Steps between C-alpha positions, in 0.01 A plus 500: 500500500451731796817514703490479879521839663816586688430752771775653711655839565553552126228298332137434573340837448217475256645604167348803335368647825654798677698427815281746689182345362260576787630857537487546123141374498405737784648800320315412179167473681547806719363840403726671753860437394504646148294816576717554809807494277328761283449725803862465613625554146285811456631658821862417420470634146333821622775562756771438240348726233427776752860496622623508142274794413614674818864463399435616144302801620811622685674554164428858383519416128255214545259712705503778244444275200229272645311752714205509251421129552436530875125550473439246216696233686311561822168485314595165347597359839186639663278342231659153503399415858119528459526325162671202661224474760244491219698224322524305825122514541449367148756222553339388826154505340608288203689260726202447731265442205744250349533315831123483540453368146774240543357374829142481375548375142813285528595388850607669824822298470613689189472840669860449607605546134378859520658548840834368373496712184827691472340762278235588759757541775746686280226742393401567860864547596564751220182698567551511877871574458424788262243645738736476797778650288295810413387549863859474626629743236227748588602473864857582400373820334350613831810401696734692274280809511479496881876459541557808290841380397433564135364852508754623250484186286142360481441124512457370143330155482641411160599138571198445726265621230662287230483190720136572582427528127681173427320324784169624362579366155613172655178481701292546187695219334454278805129572497470388138695184584282446807177522300643256244598262779156517663324433169732205446429361846127536443522271197406151609745323271789706635412411859473129418833510318666678791376237745618225265844654453543546874396140563747377240779699665412339833508154342838567344639634829421189703807291589351179363647182647479130430285287720688336785441235757513748786628256757650795687152642569304182566376376832399694808648852511723609786343847506196674353486873442163676518398835362477802729370828370213651305302259283584519133625320191850358466655730240870413498731222613872571529623162376866601518471602865316186603750272328788687658345466847433131447855437380648696789302293752534170310123481463233466232185711479157431359290804414135436581302775321533574131559848367160668506357294787321690775654467844368602840670501840575140590518375140797262448770656283802270511597157626864459602670162463842467660689465824445844650235767486531831316368827639140527388521877463793467261307254283186715498696794362563302182129511414318815393130527584274778373133591465477380140682273258763631261659372181853499639515121554135395468446295183134426568410866556534577130254221416270628775485845340433365150224274630348791693492710184338214308226423752428871550450525123264199511278648771142580390558871558791509253438205266828529306618149403758640257696638795484157664641349180784751503579399859491133396749577224752625758424218744567251220833668425610503866409135551706417192797668668452275803472170315863406562539664841529277811206639691423402857769477765830668420816362661760769562850371564817656632836496322557140614175380347327447835128587508460791739153628414184347356277771357145419388386643169159459335469158339392433144155378609434809713605738220275325249211515748566870554529573129181333374251406772341837576503615139316181402252547785404853391543456124355155438208643299726713280618299198775753441653420839457123489637472145812695597542297818473171311759619248740598779462170684547293184812694409644459851425125497693462174811673637492410869721229653331166555459548876310828455251397235257334739411831668443669165288212371298511822422867447417435137245247622364756746444745217308242297288395798425858600396602148283192459328574831451873434395497133206275408525549125727239342607719211601783734687253723698378202570857397610598850743208526668556164858624567566849370800715592294814440198381695273565208730595214 
């Protein structure tokens, strides 16, 4: 049985999610942070190695022994910079092609998987850092020569040259890993599996609660909080902060929009039930709004992406029902994970068991509608799709709780009616409605 959530200063954060979730999500989707770290790291490393070479060059024995490597080391450093620029051009070209292919063949929603790829950002950081490193080291050569402090003992870039060589080898290795990562991301099955795994992590991270009566949040609210800011989708809700505010003010809150809902200025966000009002600005800060949905807390967004991939595959220009079947496989698995979850309103309580926040989540009916309706609409004439959909619905009906079977049986009836209306041949109708986990095995 799902235990009631206890949300206070210690508990109530969604398990499995980082405490700095929104910031973490921004960093993962940003193409600025990681390359910027590469630039800073390249400059710092160049300064350190140049100082070390400067100190070593002051030693007469060292200068005498390693004088022959001055020119080879400088040639290596001079050659690495242009090579890194060439690598950067190739990386940007491959990345842009991959993004274009993902947006056109899969769904614009899955482009974020490429943007969030650690390998892509790490490769850019290493290449840019290596380039900046070589430029900074070359500048140190000029500075040392102009100062003239080492006329008797020439500057020997031994450490700088070795580091440049190691960075070059590391860059080549990163490039191989980058190409492997891009090829992997271009594989349709890999993308579908990544979306599925991310959706499953979101499901597991939700602080599921038992249904409650919600007397604390019934009736006319004392205060309503409206959105102010740029229009966008609700991306995050800080449940812990809202429960703490409600407990502190002896109030109960009802969240109006679900995660993923679009809000515009004037859209209701929260209803406050209690004896005194809470600062609206403080309550608004607990909600994160952005230009697009994310997977941080949005259960339905994973289904949205899988459905988008399926219906894109079923379009006349692509005509790939096998991809739609693969998406249905993952949708079936995710719905199975949600069979025993208390969907709908979530009642978050404080340490005393008092309901402090009612959070709306997608209901079972809405998730089933999202999962099957559009795929059926675009794939009704494909027996591969309808056979797989019938098999999924029958399996879910067999394992679903009694109160959730009606929705599944309703959709099963929709499939039969749609196939009968779209396919005049009786034999083909029978074939299209035969359950098959492989579509057409």
